[in-house]
C-alpha positions as CSV (number, residue, x, y, z in Angstrom):
1,M,97.6,-18.5,167.1
2,N,96.1,-19.1,163.7
3,H,95.7,-16.3,161.0
4,I,92.4,-15.0,162.3
5,E,93.5,-15.1,165.9
6,K,96.5,-12.9,164.9
7,L,94.2,-10.4,163.2
8,E,92.2,-10.3,166.4
9,W,95.4,-9.8,168.4
10,R,96.4,-6.8,166.3
11,Y,95.2,-3.4,167.2
12,A,96.4,0.2,166.6
13,T,99.0,0.3,169.4
14,K,98.8,3.5,171.5
15,E,101.8,2.9,173.7
16,F,105.0,1.2,172.6
17,D,107.7,-0.2,174.9
18,A,110.6,2.2,174.0
19,D,113.1,-0.3,175.3
20,K,112.1,-3.1,173.0
21,K,113.5,-3.0,169.5
22,L,112.9,-5.1,166.4
23,S,115.7,-7.5,165.4
24,E,117.5,-7.0,162.2
25,E,115.7,-10.1,160.8
26,Q,112.3,-8.7,161.7
27,V,113.2,-5.4,160.0
28,R,114.3,-7.3,156.9
29,D,111.1,-9.3,156.9
30,L,109.0,-6.1,157.1
31,A,111.0,-4.5,154.4
32,E,110.6,-7.5,152.1
33,S,106.9,-7.5,152.8
34,L,106.7,-4.0,151.5
35,R,108.7,-4.9,148.4
36,L,106.3,-7.7,147.7
37,A,103.1,-5.6,148.1
38,A,100.5,-5.7,145.4
39,S,99.9,-2.7,143.1
40,S,97.9,-1.9,140.0
41,F,99.6,-3.5,137.0
42,G,102.5,-4.2,139.4
43,L,103.8,-0.7,138.8
44,Q,104.9,0.0,142.4
45,P,104.7,3.8,142.4
46,W,106.2,4.1,145.9
47,T,109.1,4.3,148.2
48,F,109.1,3.3,151.9
49,Y,111.3,4.8,154.6
50,I,112.0,2.7,157.7
51,I,113.4,5.1,160.3
52,S,115.2,4.1,163.6
53,N,117.3,7.3,163.9
54,S,116.1,9.0,167.1
55,E,116.8,12.5,166.0
56,V,114.8,12.1,162.9
57,K,112.0,10.5,164.9
58,E,112.0,13.5,167.2
59,E,111.6,15.8,164.3
60,L,108.8,13.7,162.9
61,L,107.1,13.8,166.3
62,K,106.6,17.5,166.0
63,Q,104.8,17.0,162.8
64,S,102.7,14.1,164.1
65,Y,100.7,16.1,166.7
66,N,103.0,14.8,169.4
67,Q,101.7,11.3,169.2
68,K,104.3,9.5,171.3
69,Q,104.2,6.3,169.2
70,V,106.5,8.1,166.7
71,V,109.4,8.2,169.1
72,D,108.6,5.3,171.4
73,C,108.3,2.8,168.6
74,S,111.2,0.7,167.4
75,H,110.9,2.0,163.8
76,Q,108.8,4.7,162.1
77,V,107.7,3.6,158.7
78,V,106.8,6.3,156.2
79,F,104.8,5.4,153.1
80,C,105.5,7.7,150.1
81,T,104.4,7.9,146.5
82,M,105.9,9.4,143.4
83,T,104.5,12.8,142.5
84,D,105.1,12.6,138.7
85,F,104.5,9.0,137.7
86,G,104.4,8.5,133.9
87,A,105.7,6.8,130.8
88,S,109.4,6.6,132.0
89,N,108.3,4.6,135.1
90,V,106.3,2.2,132.9
91,E,109.4,1.7,130.7
92,K,111.6,1.0,133.8
93,Y,109.0,-1.6,134.9
94,I,108.9,-3.2,131.5
95,Q,112.6,-3.5,131.5
96,D,112.5,-5.1,134.9
97,I,109.9,-7.6,133.7
98,A,112.2,-8.5,130.8
99,N,115.2,-8.9,133.0
100,T,113.4,-10.9,135.6
101,R,111.6,-13.3,133.3
102,G,114.1,-13.5,130.5
103,Q,111.9,-11.8,127.9
104,N,112.5,-9.3,125.2
105,V,111.3,-5.7,125.8
106,E,109.8,-5.8,122.3
107,D,107.5,-8.7,123.2
108,L,106.0,-6.6,126.0
109,E,105.2,-3.6,123.8
110,G,101.4,-4.3,124.0
111,Y,101.4,-4.3,127.8
112,S,103.6,-1.2,127.8
113,K,101.2,0.7,125.5
114,M,98.2,-0.3,127.6
115,M,99.7,0.9,130.8
116,K,100.9,4.2,129.2
117,G,97.4,4.7,127.8
118,F,95.9,4.2,131.2
119,L,98.2,6.9,132.7
120,S,98.0,9.4,129.8
121,G,94.2,9.3,130.0
122,K,94.3,10.8,133.5
123,S,95.2,14.2,134.7
124,K,98.3,14.7,136.8
125,E,96.1,15.0,139.9
126,D,94.2,11.8,139.1
127,V,97.4,9.9,138.6
128,L,98.6,11.1,142.0
129,T,95.4,10.0,143.6
130,W,95.8,6.6,141.9
131,A,99.4,6.3,143.1
132,K,98.3,7.2,146.7
133,N,95.7,4.5,146.6
134,Q,98.4,2.0,145.7
135,V,100.2,3.0,148.9
136,Y,97.2,2.1,150.9
137,I,97.2,-1.4,149.4
138,A,100.8,-1.7,150.6
139,L,99.8,-0.5,154.1
140,G,97.0,-3.1,154.3
141,S,99.4,-6.0,153.5
142,F,102.0,-4.5,155.8
143,L,99.6,-4.5,158.7
144,T,98.7,-8.1,158.0
145,T,102.4,-9.0,157.9
146,C,102.9,-7.3,161.3
147,A,100.1,-9.3,162.8
148,E,101.5,-12.6,161.4
149,L,104.9,-11.7,162.9
150,E,103.3,-10.5,166.2
151,I,104.8,-7.0,165.7
152,D,102.7,-4.2,166.9
153,A,101.8,-1.3,164.6
154,C,99.7,1.9,164.5
155,P,98.7,3.2,161.1
156,M,98.8,7.0,161.3
157,E,97.2,9.6,159.1
158,G,97.4,12.2,161.8
159,I,100.6,13.7,160.4
160,V,101.6,16.9,158.5
161,Q,102.6,15.3,155.2
162,S,104.2,18.4,153.8
163,E,106.5,18.7,156.8
164,Y,107.4,15.0,156.7
165,D,108.4,15.7,153.1
166,N,110.6,18.6,154.3
167,I,112.3,16.6,157.0
168,L,113.0,13.6,154.8
169,G,113.9,15.7,151.7
170,L,111.3,14.1,149.6
171,K,110.4,16.9,147.2
172,E,113.7,16.8,145.4
173,K,113.4,13.0,145.1
174,G,110.0,13.3,143.4
175,L,108.2,11.8,146.4
176,T,105.5,12.8,148.9
177,T,104.3,11.3,152.2
178,V,101.0,9.5,152.2
179,V,100.8,7.8,155.6
180,A,103.0,6.6,158.4
181,C,103.0,3.5,160.6
182,P,105.1,3.1,163.8
183,V,106.1,-0.5,164.6
184,G,107.5,-2.2,167.6
185,F,106.2,-3.9,170.7
186,R,103.3,-2.8,172.9
187,A,103.9,-1.5,176.4
188,Q,102.5,-3.6,179.2
189,G,100.5,-0.6,180.4
190,D,98.7,0.1,177.1
191,K,95.0,-0.2,178.2
192,Y,93.9,-0.6,174.6
193,A,95.7,-3.9,174.3
194,E,93.0,-5.8,176.3
195,L,89.9,-4.2,174.9
196,S,87.6,-6.2,172.7
197,K,88.0,-5.5,169.0
198,V,85.0,-3.5,167.8
199,R,83.8,-4.5,164.3
200,F,80.4,-4.7,162.7
201,P,78.8,-8.2,162.3
202,L,80.0,-10.2,159.4
203,E,76.6,-10.2,157.7
204,D,76.6,-6.4,157.8
205,V,80.0,-6.0,155.9
206,V,80.3,-9.1,153.7
207,K,77.7,-10.0,151.2
208,F,77.8,-13.4,149.4
209,I,76.4,-13.7,145.9
210,D,76.1,-17.4,145.0
């Protein structure tokens, strides 16, 4: 399949084969795709949990309106953002740029001030909204990676985020749940697998300005 065919193949999987698990290599590839996700300024205000522990998945099921994908999937991926993102996070990022690219931190002062100014000009609530939006960028690229690797996925907002936070102990880590995404392999009996994908015509959703 080419790239577009794989996007056609992808759907929000309703039934996973509980007996089929991702390989270690597949899990590593998915994890690396999350690490490489794009974010505003490259600031990466997130943490991702990839959960295979059956007991934890059972607890998460109760806070996912009993959507069976949570326990039947190979891994439940929970997308989290930082709740108090600010200047110290920018400084950590600047240091990482310097280390990665062999630059001096002092040479990056202008970039650092620009990012800090962007954040300081927003309320705490607006910064959290911005950070959550970055997580959705990561989710989008994650779903594309799943399609490319022919791994099934089901993005899931139907969860009780605050209870996910409690189960995973996120509050004390300065994190909060945004969205979840079970991954694995579709069950043969999932009737949704064979349904035609419903999308509006290209001319309705994409406008070209030449």
